[in-house]
TISEMAR-455124 format. One line per field, with one value per residue (C-alpha): residue in three letters; x, y, z. Coordinates in steps of 0.05 Angstrom, whole numbers, plus 5000, padded with zeros to 4 digits. Example, Ala and Ser with C-alpha at 12.3 -4.5 7.8 and 13.67 -1.06 7.14 Angstrom:
residues 2
res = c(ALA_SER)
x = c(5246_5273)
y = c(4910_4979)
z = c(5156_5143)
END
This chain:
residues 832
res = c(MET_GLU_ASN_TYR_ILE_SER_SER_GLY_ASN_ASP_GLU_ARG_ASN_ASP_ILE_GLU_ILE_ARG_ARG_LYS_ILE_ILE_LEU_LEU_TYR_ILE_ILE_CYS_SER_VAL_GLY_ILE_MET_ALA_LEU_VAL_PRO_LEU_GLY_ILE_LEU_SER_LEU_VAL_GLU_ASP_PHE_PRO_THR_LEU_GLY_TYR_PHE_ASP_LEU_LEU_VAL_ALA_VAL_VAL_LEU_VAL_ALA_ILE_CYS_ILE_GLY_LEU_ARG_LYS_THR_GLY_TYR_HIS_ILE_LEU_TYR_SER_TYR_LEU_GLY_LEU_SER_VAL_VAL_GLY_THR_LEU_PHE_VAL_TYR_LEU_PHE_ALA_THR_GLY_GLY_ALA_ASN_ASN_THR_GLY_HIS_LEU_TRP_TYR_TYR_ILE_PHE_PRO_LEU_VAL_THR_SER_PHE_LEU_LEU_GLY_SER_LYS_LYS_GLY_ALA_LEU_LEU_THR_SER_THR_ILE_PHE_ALA_LEU_ALA_ILE_LEU_VAL_PHE_LEU_LEU_GLN_ASP_TYR_SER_PRO_ILE_ILE_ILE_LYS_TYR_SER_LYS_ASP_PHE_LYS_ILE_ARG_PHE_VAL_PHE_SER_PHE_LEU_VAL_LEU_SER_GLY_PHE_SER_TYR_PHE_TYR_GLU_TYR_ALA_ARG_GLU_LYS_ALA_GLN_GLN_GLN_LEU_VAL_MET_ASN_ASN_THR_ASP_LEU_GLU_LYS_LEU_VAL_TRP_ASN_LEU_ASN_GLN_SER_LYS_ASP_LYS_GLN_LYS_GLU_THR_SER_LEU_LEU_LEU_GLU_ALA_VAL_LEU_ASP_GLY_ILE_PRO_ASP_ILE_ILE_GLY_ILE_GLN_ASP_ARG_HIS_HIS_GLY_ILE_VAL_ARG_TYR_ASN_GLU_ALA_GLY_TYR_LYS_PHE_LEU_ASP_THR_SER_VAL_GLU_GLU_LEU_LYS_GLU_LYS_LYS_CYS_TYR_GLU_LEU_ILE_GLY_ARG_ASN_ALA_PRO_CYS_ASP_ILE_CYS_ALA_THR_THR_GLU_THR_TYR_ARG_THR_LYS_LYS_PRO_ALA_ALA_ILE_LYS_LYS_TYR_VAL_GLU_GLU_ASN_GLY_VAL_TRP_LEU_ASP_VAL_ARG_ALA_TYR_PRO_ILE_ILE_ASP_GLU_GLN_GLY_GLU_ILE_ALA_TYR_ILE_VAL_GLU_HIS_LEU_ARG_ASP_ILE_THR_LYS_GLU_LYS_GLN_ALA_GLU_GLU_GLU_VAL_GLN_GLN_ALA_GLU_LYS_ARG_TYR_ARG_SER_LEU_ILE_GLU_ASN_THR_ILE_GLU_GLY_PHE_PHE_VAL_CYS_GLU_ILE_PRO_ALA_GLY_GLN_PHE_LEU_PHE_LEU_ASN_GLN_ARG_ALA_CYS_ASP_ILE_TYR_GLY_TYR_THR_LEU_GLN_GLU_GLY_LEU_GLU_LEU_THR_VAL_PHE_ASP_ILE_VAL_SER_SER_GLU_ASP_HIS_GLU_ARG_VAL_LYS_ASN_ARG_ILE_GLN_THR_ARG_ILE_GLU_GLY_LYS_GLY_LEU_SER_SER_GLU_ARG_GLN_THR_TYR_ASN_SER_VAL_ARG_LYS_ASN_LYS_SER_THR_PHE_ARG_ILE_GLU_ILE_SER_THR_SER_LEU_ALA_THR_PHE_GLN_ASP_HIS_LEU_VAL_VAL_GLN_GLY_VAL_ILE_ARG_ASP_ILE_THR_GLU_GLN_GLU_ARG_LEU_GLU_GLN_GLN_LEU_GLN_GLN_SER_LYS_LYS_MET_GLU_ALA_ILE_GLY_LEU_LEU_ALA_GLY_GLY_ILE_ALA_HIS_ASP_LEU_ASN_ASN_VAL_LEU_SER_GLY_VAL_VAL_SER_TYR_PRO_GLU_LEU_LEU_LEU_LEU_ASN_LEU_PRO_GLU_ASP_ASN_PRO_LEU_ARG_GLU_PRO_ILE_GLN_ARG_ILE_HIS_ARG_SER_GLY_GLN_LYS_ALA_ALA_GLU_ILE_VAL_GLN_ASP_LEU_LEU_THR_LEU_ALA_ARG_ARG_GLY_VAL_LYS_ASN_LYS_THR_VAL_LEU_ASN_LEU_ASN_ASP_VAL_VAL_LEU_ASP_TYR_LEU_LYS_SER_THR_GLU_TYR_GLU_THR_LEU_SER_SER_TYR_HIS_SER_LYS_VAL_THR_THR_GLU_THR_ASN_LEU_ASP_LYS_ASP_LEU_LEU_ASN_ILE_GLU_GLY_SER_PRO_THR_GLN_LEU_VAL_LYS_MET_ILE_MET_ASN_LEU_VAL_SER_ASN_ALA_ALA_GLU_ALA_GLN_PRO_ALA_GLY_GLY_GLU_ILE_THR_ILE_SER_THR_ARG_ASN_GLN_TYR_VAL_ASP_VAL_PRO_ILE_GLN_GLY_TYR_GLU_VAL_ILE_LYS_GLU_GLY_ASP_TYR_ILE_VAL_LEU_GLU_ILE_LYS_ASP_LEU_GLY_LEU_GLY_ILE_ALA_THR_LYS_ASP_LEU_ASN_ARG_ILE_PHE_GLU_PRO_PHE_TYR_THR_LYS_LYS_VAL_MET_GLY_ILE_SER_GLY_THR_GLY_LEU_GLY_MET_ALA_VAL_VAL_TRP_GLY_THR_ILE_HIS_ASP_HIS_ASP_GLY_GLN_ILE_ASN_VAL_GLU_SER_ILE_GLU_GLY_VAL_GLY_THR_THR_PHE_SER_LEU_PHE_ILE_PRO_VAL_ARG_ARG_ASP_LYS_GLU_PRO_THR_LYS_GLN_GLU_ILE_ILE_PRO_PHE_GLU_LYS_TYR_PHE_GLY_GLY_ASN_GLU_THR_ILE_LEU_VAL_VAL_ASP_ASP_ASP_SER_GLU_GLN_ARG_GLU_ILE_ALA_SER_SER_ILE_LEU_THR_LYS_LEU_ASN_TYR_SER_VAL_THR_SER_VAL_SER_SER_GLY_GLU_ASP_ALA_VAL_GLU_TYR_LEU_LYS_ASP_ASN_SER_THR_ASP_LEU_LEU_ILE_LEU_ASP_MET_ILE_MET_GLU_PRO_GLY_ILE_ASP_GLY_LEU_GLU_THR_TYR_ARG_ARG_ILE_THR_LYS_ILE_ASN_PRO_ASN_GLN_LYS_ALA_ILE_ILE_ALA_SER_GLY_TYR_SER_GLU_THR_GLU_ARG_VAL_LYS_GLU_ALA_GLN_GLY_LEU_GLY_ALA_GLY_LYS_TYR_ILE_ARG_LYS_PRO_TYR_THR_LEU_GLU_GLU_ILE_GLY_ILE_ALA_VAL_LYS_GLU_LYS_LEU_THR_LYS)
x = c(6215_6172_6226_6267_6201_6182_6260_6272_6201_6193_6128_6120_6102_6042_6005_6013_6087_6096_6055_6099_6161_6139_6123_6195_6221_6181_6192_6267_6274_6232_6273_6338_6302_6289_6356_6401_6382_6363_6436_6476_6427_6438_6512_6512_6476_6515_6483_6542_6518_6452_6472_6512_6458_6409_6473_6488_6408_6408_6469_6433_6379_6409_6443_6375_6348_6405_6407_6328_6333_6392_6356_6285_6288_6243_6232_6300_6310_6239_6268_6334_6306_6254_6313_6351_6287_6265_6330_6330_6263_6289_6347_6308_6251_6312_6343_6281_6312_6309_6264_6238_6191_6235_6171_6119_6168_6144_6078_6096_6130_6063_6034_6098_6109_6044_6038_6109_6118_6038_5993_6024_6104_6079_6050_6116_6167_6116_6117_6198_6197_6140_6185_6247_6195_6175_6253_6273_6222_6249_6315_6302_6322_6387_6418_6434_6427_6351_6308_6255_6189_6131_6070_6031_6065_6080_6004_5979_6038_6029_5956_5959_6013_5970_5913_5948_5977_5913_5887_5945_5944_5870_5869_5919_5893_5833_5864_5896_5834_5810_5873_5861_5794_5813_5859_5814_5764_5820_5835_5749_5758_5820_5776_5716_5759_5796_5710_5694_5752_5730_5665_5684_5696_5619_5595_5600_5552_5512_5499_5479_5424_5403_5391_5354_5307_5296_5269_5229_5195_5123_5128_5173_5245_5274_5358_5373_5433_5445_5431_5365_5383_5357_5409_5359_5294_5271_5222_5157_5185_5201_5129_5087_5139_5118_5203_5260_5337_5363_5305_5313_5391_5409_5350_5321_5269_5226_5236_5186_5123_5138_5177_5242_5252_5253_5181_5161_5120_5169_5191_5255_5263_5255_5300_5356_5342_5340_5383_5340_5276_5224_5144_5083_5018_5018_4954_4983_4919_4948_4945_4889_4920_4940_5029_5058_5129_5180_5248_5312_5383_5450_5500_5577_5630_5634_5571_5542_5481_5505_5444_5375_5330_5258_5201_5132_5072_4999_4953_4892_4853_4871_4865_4796_4790_4811_4761_4711_4742_4745_4676_4659_4711_4681_4611_4637_4682_4612_4570_4626_4650_4578_4554_4543_4593_4658_4701_4764_4815_4876_4929_4926_4969_5005_4942_4972_4907_4901_4839_4799_4737_4720_4671_4718_4772_4725_4708_4784_4800_4854_4859_4867_4941_4949_4899_4941_4993_4963_4951_4886_4921_4934_4854_4839_4851_4922_4871_4841_4907_4906_4829_4842_4903_4862_4814_4867_4901_4829_4815_4887_4869_4804_4758_4702_4701_4625_4620_4614_4609_4647_4667_4720_4745_4780_4816_4819_4876_4863_4870_4798_4767_4705_4670_4662_4628_4670_4638_4693_4705_4754_4774_4818_4854_4905_4916_4925_4876_4859_4804_4763_4708_4662_4661_4609_4617_4563_4584_4529_4489_4515_4502_4439_4430_4461_4415_4343_4376_4389_4313_4286_4325_4304_4237_4228_4268_4216_4156_4183_4199_4132_4109_4149_4145_4075_4075_4135_4097_4038_4090_4132_4066_4059_4132_4143_4072_4059_4133_4108_4047_4078_4119_4067_4044_4111_4147_4211_4249_4223_4272_4239_4237_4309_4301_4236_4271_4320_4261_4228_4300_4303_4228_4236_4305_4272_4212_4260_4283_4212_4209_4269_4239_4162_4202_4239_4167_4133_4136_4123_4113_4043_4028_4082_4084_4134_4194_4267_4321_4355_4311_4304_4382_4388_4326_4361_4431_4374_4348_4357_4385_4440_4461_4471_4508_4562_4570_4578_4630_4658_4725_4682_4657_4599_4600_4546_4548_4477_4456_4413_4380_4365_4303_4238_4220_4166_4178_4168_4199_4200_4234_4282_4309_4324_4352_4403_4411_4437_4485_4513_4520_4551_4600_4610_4623_4675_4723_4739_4799_4755_4746_4704_4634_4616_4540_4525_4469_4466_4425_4448_4412_4441_4448_4476_4478_4525_4543_4557_4537_4467_4458_4439_4384_4374_4339_4327_4355_4377_4438_4457_4525_4549_4619_4669_4750_4740_4754_4729_4687_4731_4703_4685_4634_4600_4563_4529_4516_4455_4434_4396_4433_4498_4554_4611_4598_4583_4507_4468_4521_4537_4478_4424_4449_4383_4405_4437_4374_4333_4364_4368_4293_4281_4322_4280_4217_4225_4247_4323_4382_4451_4519_4573_4642_4695_4776_4799_4839_4815_4740_4671_4621_4543_4516_4432_4391_4325_4282_4266_4195_4171_4103_4075_4101_4126_4087_4093_4131_4131_4129_4184_4182_4211_4180_4251_4270_4214_4235_4212_4197_4264_4278_4318_4342_4345_4395_4388_4389_4336_4269_4244_4302_4284_4210_4228_4275_4227_4163_4211_4234_4163_4142_4195_4160_4211_4196_4227_4250_4281_4326_4347_4422_4486_4478_4407_4422_4467_4423_4370_4415_4435_4362_4341_4367_4362_4373_4405_4431_4424_4466_4476_4543_4540_4500_4507_4506_4537_4574_4579_4557_4625_4633_4565_4577_4647_4607_4552_4604_4623_4557_4549_4608_4570_4510_4500_4499_4490_4520_4478_4502_4488_4558_4604_4632_4699_4750_4700_4662_4710_4738_4667_4655_4730_4689_4643_4594_4563_4546_4551_4482_4482_4414_4364_4344_4314_4267_4308_4379_4366_4326_4376_4430_4395_4376_4457_4470_4415_4430_4506)
y = c(4655_4602_4555_4624_4646_4591_4568_4565_4552_4484_4448_4425_4506_4521_4569_4629_4628_4611_4679_4719_4689_4694_4761_4777_4751_4794_4864_4846_4831_4887_4933_4904_4926_4990_5015_4989_5035_5097_5094_5086_5151_5183_5176_5196_5259_5269_5245_5206_5200_5169_5131_5093_5085_5061_5004_4986_4973_4934_4894_4881_4852_4802_4771_4778_4732_4686_4676_4665_4612_4570_4576_4592_4641_4691_4711_4736_4761_4795_4837_4847_4874_4914_4942_4959_4978_5028_5059_5070_5105_5149_5176_5185_5228_5262_5287_5300_5242_5251_5312_5311_5255_5215_5215_5174_5107_5126_5102_5034_5014_4997_4950_4911_4907_4890_4837_4805_4816_4813_4866_4883_4876_4912_4972_4975_4978_5025_5070_5081_5103_5158_5162_5178_5224_5262_5273_5287_5347_5369_5366_5407_5480_5454_5411_5436_5361_5354_5385_5441_5415_5467_5464_5444_5386_5365_5357_5322_5283_5260_5254_5213_5168_5152_5142_5087_5067_5047_5014_4969_4945_4931_4898_4848_4853_4822_4779_4747_4734_4697_4657_4629_4615_4567_4545_4518_4498_4451_4428_4402_4377_4333_4300_4283_4247_4207_4191_4169_4135_4096_4086_4035_3980_3987_3992_3909_3906_3966_3928_3856_3901_3941_3882_3852_3907_3914_3839_3864_3910_3900_3945_3935_3950_3945_3966_3979_3992_4044_4011_3996_3925_3885_3884_3849_3859_3861_3786_3832_3849_3769_3757_3803_3785_3711_3706_3686_3716_3673_3683_3759_3750_3797_3817_3891_3919_3941_3872_3846_3877_3846_3921_3917_3994_4031_4061_4138_4149_4115_4135_4108_4146_4215_4196_4174_4230_4284_4255_4275_4231_4220_4189_4166_4130_4074_4021_3951_3922_3848_3855_3909_3948_4025_4033_4096_4082_4131_4132_4155_4160_4145_4178_4160_4204_4226_4257_4201_4148_4079_4046_4073_4049_4037_4040_4008_4015_3985_4039_4015_4024_4094_4118_4089_4132_4189_4186_4194_4250_4286_4286_4297_4360_4377_4379_4423_4470_4479_4499_4541_4583_4599_4625_4698_4698_4700_4632_4619_4573_4595_4550_4562_4604_4643_4649_4636_4634_4560_4568_4632_4628_4683_4723_4735_4755_4798_4822_4849_4870_4812_4758_4695_4686_4745_4729_4666_4701_4731_4720_4737_4791_4835_4834_4851_4929_4929_4946_4879_4835_4820_4791_4746_4725_4714_4674_4630_4612_4589_4552_4515_4503_4476_4520_4544_4501_4519_4566_4635_4700_4758_4830_4863_4928_4905_4926_4922_4920_4985_5005_5025_5004_4965_4927_4847_4796_4729_4666_4605_4531_4488_4431_4392_4412_4363_4334_4402_4428_4495_4541_4552_4611_4657_4729_4775_4850_4883_4954_4970_4933_4970_5031_5013_4995_5056_5101_5056_5057_5136_5135_5099_5144_5217_5182_5155_5227_5257_5224_5236_5310_5325_5297_5329_5399_5399_5403_5443_5493_5495_5508_5557_5602_5627_5628_5687_5710_5741_5769_5814_5830_5843_5888_5939_5939_5962_6027_6048_6055_5987_5944_5885_5901_5866_5803_5792_5820_5764_5710_5733_5731_5650_5642_5657_5613_5547_5575_5567_5500_5476_5500_5466_5394_5410_5411_5346_5313_5339_5293_5326_5402_5428_5498_5483_5545_5549_5591_5602_5590_5646_5691_5644_5660_5734_5738_5710_5755_5808_5790_5807_5737_5741_5808_5778_5727_5779_5824_5750_5735_5800_5758_5719_5735_5715_5708_5687_5651_5650_5624_5671_5620_5577_5528_5523_5479_5468_5479_5525_5586_5586_5516_5527_5597_5571_5504_5559_5592_5533_5518_5586_5600_5528_5547_5612_5572_5526_5592_5630_5661_5683_5663_5652_5621_5612_5608_5582_5557_5518_5472_5407_5333_5277_5228_5175_5170_5203_5158_5213_5220_5195_5171_5223_5191_5207_5264_5340_5383_5455_5448_5495_5489_5522_5517_5544_5545_5514_5468_5406_5343_5283_5220_5182_5244_5241_5196_5226_5303_5298_5262_5319_5341_5309_5368_5381_5460_5485_5463_5530_5575_5566_5521_5473_5408_5414_5447_5395_5356_5412_5415_5337_5340_5400_5373_5301_5335_5372_5303_5322_5291_5310_5304_5318_5334_5350_5349_5366_5443_5444_5459_5423_5433_5420_5406_5396_5378_5389_5368_5416_5433_5443_5433_5502_5578_5608_5647_5719_5718_5766_5730_5750_5761_5718_5734_5756_5692_5666_5634_5637_5560_5532_5462_5426_5359_5346_5287_5259_5193_5199_5209_5258_5307_5303_5309_5372_5410_5396_5426_5486_5497_5484_5538_5585_5567_5523_5455_5398_5324_5281_5222_5178_5169_5202_5136_5144_5223_5209_5164_5218_5269_5223_5230_5298_5366_5410_5481_5469_5405_5406_5334_5315_5311_5244_5180_5114_5058_5091_5142_5212_5282_5298_5237_5248_5313_5292_5247_5292_5347_5290_5286_5366_5408_5471_5435_5482_5455_5470_5418_5405_5367_5355_5354_5416_5437_5387_5384_5341_5395_5444_5399_5403_5477_5479_5442_5494_5478_5534_5552_5501_5490_5455_5428_5419_5470_5535_5570_5632_5599_5554_5607_5651_5595_5569_5642_5663_5600_5608_5688_5675)
z = c(4691_4734_4752_4780_4809_4855_4863_4939_4953_4987_4965_5046_5051_5062_5003_5044_5060_4979_4961_5007_4969_4902_4920_4947_4886_4845_4893_4885_4804_4788_4839_4797_4733_4748_4801_4750_4690_4740_4780_4715_4683_4747_4741_4675_4693_4745_4815_4832_4901_4873_4825_4867_4924_4876_4839_4909_4935_4870_4889_4954_4922_4869_4936_4968_4908_4909_4984_4981_4922_4963_5034_5020_5087_5072_5128_5139_5069_5077_5143_5106_5029_5069_5113_5051_5005_5057_5069_4996_5007_5066_5023_4968_4999_5037_4972_4930_4882_4810_4797_4859_4863_4916_4956_4914_4927_5007_4989_4962_5033_5079_5020_5010_5089_5101_5064_5078_5141_5171_5194_5257_5239_5173_5218_5262_5202_5160_5225_5231_5159_5174_5233_5192_5144_5198_5225_5147_5164_5224_5195_5129_5157_5183_5128_5068_5029_5053_4999_5031_5034_5038_5092_5047_5019_5089_5104_5049_5049_5124_5111_5049_5083_5150_5103_5056_5127_5158_5101_5091_5163_5163_5091_5125_5187_5148_5113_5157_5201_5135_5129_5206_5194_5121_5169_5215_5158_5128_5205_5202_5133_5148_5215_5165_5114_5175_5203_5134_5130_5202_5162_5118_5154_5176_5107_5099_5162_5133_5071_5107_5144_5078_5047_5111_5107_5034_5035_5094_5055_5034_4974_4920_4912_4852_4829_4756_4730_4674_4621_4650_4654_4729_4783_4848_4863_4945_4966_4943_4876_4852_4883_4845_4776_4789_4782_4810_4803_4759_4706_4720_4703_4652_4629_4624_4658_4595_4582_4634_4587_4526_4505_4460_4483_4547_4565_4546_4607_4662_4722_4716_4639_4668_4719_4671_4628_4688_4737_4789_4830_4783_4799_4764_4771_4723_4720_4705_4661_4670_4748_4746_4807_4804_4830_4852_4818_4839_4814_4857_4820_4858_4824_4816_4821_4756_4770_4721_4735_4762_4793_4800_4864_4842_4888_4860_4913_4893_4901_4880_4950_4950_4878_4886_4954_4918_4855_4911_4943_4877_4861_4928_4927_4855_4889_4955_4909_4853_4928_4947_4887_4873_4949_4952_5005_5019_5037_5055_5089_5130_5168_5238_5282_5216_5180_5105_5061_5035_4994_4977_4938_4874_4909_4968_4924_4885_4961_4980_4902_4894_4840_4863_4861_4897_4950_4967_4980_5039_5108_5139_5184_5116_5101_5182_5203_5246_5309_5305_5307_5373_5370_5313_5346_5407_5374_5332_5404_5420_5366_5380_5449_5433_5463_5426_5374_5339_5289_5315_5285_5296_5259_5237_5207_5133_5085_5016_4959_4942_5020_5032_5097_5110_5161_5155_5194_5196_5218_5230_5252_5249_5197_5162_5096_5058_5125_5165_5228_5199_5198_5149_5143_5106_5100_5099_5079_5123_5111_5092_5136_5206_5164_5164_5229_5259_5219_5241_5311_5303_5276_5326_5383_5356_5351_5424_5448_5407_5442_5506_5493_5482_5529_5583_5539_5553_5626_5627_5583_5644_5689_5650_5640_5714_5703_5645_5650_5721_5729_5666_5695_5772_5725_5706_5775_5813_5809_5775_5840_5862_5886_5865_5798_5782_5818_5780_5710_5722_5738_5666_5633_5667_5647_5579_5569_5596_5546_5491_5501_5510_5443_5420_5456_5423_5351_5363_5378_5330_5260_5191_5180_5181_5146_5088_5043_4981_4991_4959_5026_5002_5025_5092_5098_5085_5130_5188_5172_5181_5251_5313_5339_5291_5314_5386_5350_5319_5386_5421_5369_5344_5308_5274_5191_5149_5077_5038_4961_4945_4877_4843_4807_4869_4860_4911_4957_5006_5085_5142_5152_5233_5225_5166_5203_5266_5230_5207_5272_5299_5251_5251_5321_5327_5269_5305_5376_5349_5322_5389_5371_5314_5241_5181_5167_5089_5077_5014_4969_4895_4857_4848_4814_4837_4777_4828_4902_4944_5010_5061_5128_5101_5037_4986_4940_4862_4848_4847_4910_4937_4973_5041_5055_5121_5124_5179_5200_5266_5313_5284_5297_5331_5291_5353_5357_5294_5291_5365_5345_5333_5407_5453_5504_5464_5470_5482_5511_5578_5589_5597_5583_5503_5494_5508_5474_5438_5374_5324_5352_5323_5254_5248_5267_5216_5157_5158_5169_5107_5072_5065_5084_5124_5100_5148_5135_5186_5199_5275_5281_5195_5207_5197_5140_5138_5071_5077_5018_5003_4957_4896_4890_4820_4818_4860_4840_4900_4953_4940_4881_4825_4762_4717_4650_4601_4538_4517_4515_4464_4418_4347_4342_4322_4334_4399_4408_4472_4492_4569_4592_4649_4626_4686_4662_4593_4614_4648_4589_4539_4576_4591_4515_4496_4542_4514_4439_4415_4375_4421_4406_4452_4450_4510_4495_4448_4404_4388_4376_4319_4284_4285_4256_4208_4181_4211_4220_4289_4306_4375_4411_4489_4511_4572_4596_4629_4596_4620_4590_4530_4501_4540_4511_4494_4453_4417_4402_4365_4328_4313_4285_4234_4206_4208_4236_4240_4304_4353_4420_4494_4550_4615_4671_4753_4766_4760_4705_4688_4631_4581_4592_4573_4521_4483_4489_4450_4394_4392_4447_4480_4558_4605_4643_4707_4738_4765_4705_4717_4657_4657_4659_4590_4566_4561_4541_4483_4461_4463_4429_4376_4359_4363)
END
């Protein structure tokens, strides 16, 4: 079969022609085997025309096979065979063939013609047979022998045939291009072979030259065969071994050191094993020298080692220097690793890190391996990239070689940003010029500096404002007082009344500005009283100032959410009212199209300092929060909003520029802090934290009867990690006639209840270090499943609080404690 298929296939033909001849044989053979039985079947089924046509085509295909076998003219027989097959396909398409399947043969034609004739000629012949199919469609209504095809079939046939024809054309076109490239590559290879043959003549000359070069090299060069046999050494090798060529004949390399077998640790042995270059450093006791031994394989045509070139270099001095460097590096690394600052070494100009100490990795949150995959541009914010590039370029150009400090915005692994200070200098690292530097996190330092600068600025402005206000008051006395006296003496119809009233109103406005200046100048609050901030808020909302503001901003509504158990503070009602008025006024003006202002108060115990606009320290606070849904404050303006006269409003129309400065002065005079959260287009929230005062009863506060909260000397165990909170809770509960014991951790509470009992637990939810309130309650319920408890925390109610309540704990109490709230919660749980 193989001889039949390849017959007529001249071996001188390229592979492309041979493939086409084989395909032509296959097509003819398959056609003959298919058409003969199909023709006979058609004759039997009384389709004589189709039967004779099939047999005729089969005969033609047999003739093509014979002619192709004798002559090998594949192009001629390709055209002949395709013409005959195409004629058969057109006939089958026109008559429908057996069972109306004649059109299926049409789809074979584009694939065969493209491969046998090429993309262009194949497309031409395919177009011809496609045109004949269209002609069949056009003549089907005029000839009785042509099968009638539906319109739907015509559309689907035309589309599918064109798709298949296009695919055949483009596939063959791409294959032809690839074949052309292959031919070009073969031509190049032939040229290369020719060049290699030409180089053989030069090999002898090169060999002699290499011999001379080897003997001229001061290092030891040796050549061994695949069995460790010594072929030769250069002159330096014979000198080192103190031997000659004749003495080394037929000797093995390992025999030179008195061994009967190859060394276990040897560069040559390793190269024999891996067929790859190998290197070791070896100490030769007989000579007292260190050698750098390297072995390089020479591979034969079968991929086996033919020879090994051994290169030995005396590195005794380098080894001694290396050990000294290692000791110095060890001391240097110890110093670098134990410094409190981050240290790095990076390439220039790419900025790739070559070395990082542990502190640098800790600053950014990376492991050492992760850090060494980064560049300096990965840890510096994108807006500072250009500065970094310029600094590196300056280093490369040799300018500014001394160590200089630069500050940048930096990015941690978790994408958070912070401020760093980098001090860099040029250095040599692993024989390359690099930049080394120290990284220091200065975020907190800059924040403190800004806070100090702001405080000094406000203090300086306050002193200046105090002096100015004193002089202005003297001047304004006449402007405000005299118009009042004049108006008393003028009749109602006097034309001077209106201008004098304008002067009086202007004087009053100026007096209000002076009053704000005095507020800035005053440090500390005199005549403090104990008060409840809810009362101050309500007093303001009933004031004429608020009514006037509401009339100006009629589309702005005010909602309140005041904690009914709000603790007391000590301060000045007058200043606090003015502070609230300024914040509410700003909130209203930030919503020109209308909106909502929310004023809320709450008690809050701060367990951990809050890093906000200012640092809110640990302690008990009442929090006044004023929130609007207005324009918001731009980030670049946030640091300046409390400066006097810094305003985005029109001076003299919608503000004096002193309102926020008064807020700043007032809150700090009350030992409080401010937090500001603002998003442009979303709104702004001012949170004012004022310390709670427990040492005094509120002025004018009615005594609240608490007899109904009295206990019956029940035992209560207070569990809290904060000693002050334990003392406050114990004092309140003792006053309510309970017997109180306190412990400082959940573990202590569990141990206490193993030997003692208590009627009620008061559990702090967050206790560090150690187990929290939920875990404490879980362990205690294993000792006493019916143990009663209530939960307390300075945070908002969390899922863990709810989980503790699901285990049986009672009401949740938020710190700071109030007598009424804790009394009700304890009484409810004990009587439940």
